[in-house]
Backbone as CSV, one residue per row, in Angstrom:
resi,resn,N_x,N_y,N_z,CA_x,CA_y,CA_z,C_x,C_y,C_z
1,MET,-30.945,36.448,53.702,-31.456,35.396,52.850,-31.101,35.724,51.406
2,ALA,-30.609,34.751,50.676,-30.228,34.948,49.280,-31.466,35.024,48.391
3,ASN,-31.363,35.803,47.335,-32.465,35.918,46.377,-32.288,34.927,45.241
4,ARG,-33.395,34.502,44.684,-33.388,33.635,43.504,-34.266,34.257,42.452
5,ASN,-33.879,34.121,41.209,-34.683,34.614,40.111,-35.732,33.580,39.740
6,ILE,-36.937,34.071,39.403,-37.992,33.211,38.881,-38.585,33.902,37.664
7,THR,-39.262,33.144,36.840,-39.917,33.700,35.663,-41.414,33.649,35.879
8,LEU,-42.077,34.781,35.642,-43.524,34.861,35.761,-44.114,35.179,34.403
9,SER,-45.284,34.682,34.169,-46.016,35.007,32.955,-47.298,35.716,33.378
10,LEU,-47.390,36.993,33.044,-48.532,37.817,33.437,-49.089,38.534,32.217
11,PRO,-50.379,38.851,32.243,-50.954,39.629,31.140,-50.267,40.992,31.028
12,GLU,-50.110,41.475,29.796,-49.409,42.740,29.562,-50.009,43.887,30.358
13,GLU,-51.329,43.973,30.425,-51.980,45.065,31.138,-51.649,45.016,32.627
14,LEU,-51.578,43.830,33.195,-51.230,43.684,34.608,-49.785,44.120,34.858
15,VAL,-48.902,43.764,33.949,-47.501,44.178,34.071,-47.402,45.699,33.999
16,ARG,-48.155,46.327,33.092,-48.158,47.781,32.960,-48.615,48.427,34.268
17,LYS,-49.701,47.900,34.837,-50.213,48.441,36.100,-49.211,48.237,37.238
18,ALA,-48.562,47.084,37.262,-47.569,46.805,38.307,-46.405,47.773,38.208
19,LYS,-45.977,48.095,36.996,-44.878,49.052,36.816,-45.275,50.443,37.295
20,ILE,-46.505,50.829,37.048,-46.988,52.134,37.502,-47.012,52.192,39.028
21,ILE,-47.560,51.139,39.645,-47.617,51.086,41.110,-46.205,51.120,41.691
22,ALA,-45.300,50.351,41.105,-43.919,50.323,41.596,-43.286,51.709,41.487
23,ALA,-43.507,52.388,40.382,-42.939,53.730,40.203,-43.517,54.698,41.234
24,GLU,-44.819,54.606,41.476,-45.460,55.480,42.463,-44.903,55.247,43.861
25,ARG,-44.515,54.019,44.138,-43.979,53.674,45.460,-42.458,53.735,45.513
26,ASP,-41.850,54.164,44.408,-40.399,54.257,44.313,-39.731,52.926,44.656
27,THR,-40.221,51.868,44.018,-39.683,50.530,44.236,-39.704,49.789,42.906
28,SER,-39.430,48.516,42.933,-39.434,47.707,41.714,-40.616,46.747,41.708
29,VAL,-40.913,46.220,40.530,-41.972,45.206,40.428,-41.566,43.978,41.237
30,SER,-40.297,43.626,41.200,-39.818,42.481,41.996,-40.080,42.686,43.476
31,ALA,-39.829,43.899,43.957,-40.065,44.189,45.376,-41.557,44.124,45.696
32,LEU,-42.413,44.598,44.772,-43.861,44.501,44.983,-44.304,43.047,45.098
33,VAL,-43.818,42.224,44.180,-44.188,40.801,44.189,-43.686,40.139,45.469
34,ALA,-42.456,40.453,45.854,-41.899,39.872,47.087,-42.731,40.276,48.296
35,GLU,-43.140,41.546,48.345,-43.962,42.030,49.465,-45.309,41.307,49.500
36,LEU,-45.910,41.130,48.346,-47.198,40.445,48.280,-47.069,38.989,48.720
37,VAL,-46.074,38.293,48.217,-45.898,36.879,48.576,-45.578,36.752,50.063
38,GLU,-44.750,37.656,50.570,-44.428,37.616,52.001,-45.691,37.841,52.839
39,HIS,-46.518,38.782,52.395,-47.771,39.046,53.100,-48.676,37.809,53.070
40,LEU,-48.808,37.191,51.912,-49.659,36.007,51.782,-49.130,34.825,52.575
41,ALA,-47.816,34.759,52.711,-47.190,33.650,53.434,-47.126,33.905,54.935
42,GLY,-47.664,35.017,55.377,-47.657,35.312,56.798,-46.554,36.263,57.190
43,GLY,-45.525,36.373,56.378,-44.454,37.328,56.612,-43.815,37.197,57.974
44,ASP,-42.765,37.958,58.165,-42.117,37.964,59.471,-42.279,39.314,60.154
45,GLU,-43.142,40.181,59.570,-43.409,41.476,60.181,-44.588,41.352,61.139
46,ASP,-44.487,42.050,62.229,-45.655,42.116,63.086,-46.408,43.403,62.772
47,TYR,-47.567,43.559,63.330,-48.424,44.699,63.033,-47.727,46.019,63.338
48,GLU,-47.061,46.126,64.474,-46.418,47.378,64.865,-45.348,47.801,63.865
49,HIS,-44.572,46.847,63.387,-43.528,47.166,62.405,-44.169,47.662,61.107
50,ALA,-45.223,47.003,60.669,-45.923,47.420,59.447,-46.524,48.810,59.632
51,TRP,-47.108,49.068,60.792,-47.693,50.391,61.070,-46.611,51.469,61.034
52,ASP,-45.483,51.213,61.679,-44.385,52.175,61.688,-43.896,52.471,60.270
53,ARG,-43.820,51.441,59.444,-43.386,51.628,58.060,-44.369,52.507,57.286
54,GLU,-45.661,52.284,57.480,-46.673,53.082,56.786,-46.665,54.528,57.264
55,VAL,-46.497,54.737,58.562,-46.413,56.099,59.099,-45.198,56.808,58.484
56,ALA,-44.083,56.113,58.357,-42.885,56.706,57.755,-43.137,57.061,56.292
57,ARG,-43.829,56.188,55.570,-44.153,56.475,54.164,-45.023,57.719,54.057
58,MET,-46.021,57.820,54.921,-46.898,58.988,54.895,-46.117,60.248,55.234
59,ALA,-45.246,60.164,56.233,-44.461,61.331,56.639,-43.578,61.809,55.494
60,SER,-43.018,60.872,54.727,-42.161,61.264,53.605,-42.969,61.908,52.483
61,SER,-44.287,61.732,52.506,-45.171,62.350,51.519,-45.853,63.596,52.071
62,GLY,-45.463,64.015,53.277,-46.057,65.197,53.883,-47.379,64.935,54.579
63,MET,-47.710,63.675,54.793,-48.950,63.309,55.468,-48.627,62.881,56.897
64,SER,-49.641,62.818,57.738,-49.419,62.348,59.096,-50.663,61.642,59.618
65,VAL,-50.458,60.903,60.675,-51.556,60.211,61.339,-51.838,60.949,62.632
66,GLY,-53.061,61.403,62.782,-53.432,62.119,63.994,-54.160,61.209,64.959
67,ASP,-54.517,61.790,66.091,-55.276,61.042,67.077,-56.676,60.755,66.549
68,ILE,-57.204,59.615,66.899,-58.575,59.273,66.527,-59.493,59.947,67.541
69,THR,-60.294,60.872,67.055,-61.156,61.660,67.946,-62.630,61.333,67.729
70,TRP,-62.908,60.262,67.002,-64.280,59.894,66.698,-64.471,58.423,67.002
71,SER,-65.708,58.027,67.117,-66.008,56.612,67.343,-66.610,56.029,66.069
72,ARG,-66.642,54.742,65.992,-67.234,54.067,64.842,-68.708,54.473,64.695
73,ASP,-69.419,54.523,65.818,-70.836,54.894,65.777,-71.037,56.303,65.225
74,GLU,-70.148,57.227,65.608,-70.259,58.596,65.108,-70.063,58.630,63.591
75,LEU,-69.163,57.821,63.108,-68.929,57.792,61.662,-70.113,57.249,60.888
76,HIS,-70.874,56.384,61.512,-71.969,55.710,60.822,-73.341,56.233,61.230
77,GLU,-73.388,57.399,61.885,-74.670,57.992,62.242,-75.449,58.317,60.983
78,ARG,-76.744,58.139,61.065,-77.596,58.459,59.903,-78.683,59.418,60.306
């Protein structure tokens, strides 16, 4: 799919925060906006693809997803 340029008008503080988030994720503000709009529009990703992408991101940061060994009730015991 071809890309098109659009112009957005955002508060300066929001743009600053978006640039920080983009840098932390090693991406661009344009890619962040595209991801958000795609998510809001329903996107073409299914849950499994999104999960695999997040697991890969965590792995590249030295994190991992382990087995769930607890139940919801155990987490909320008082």
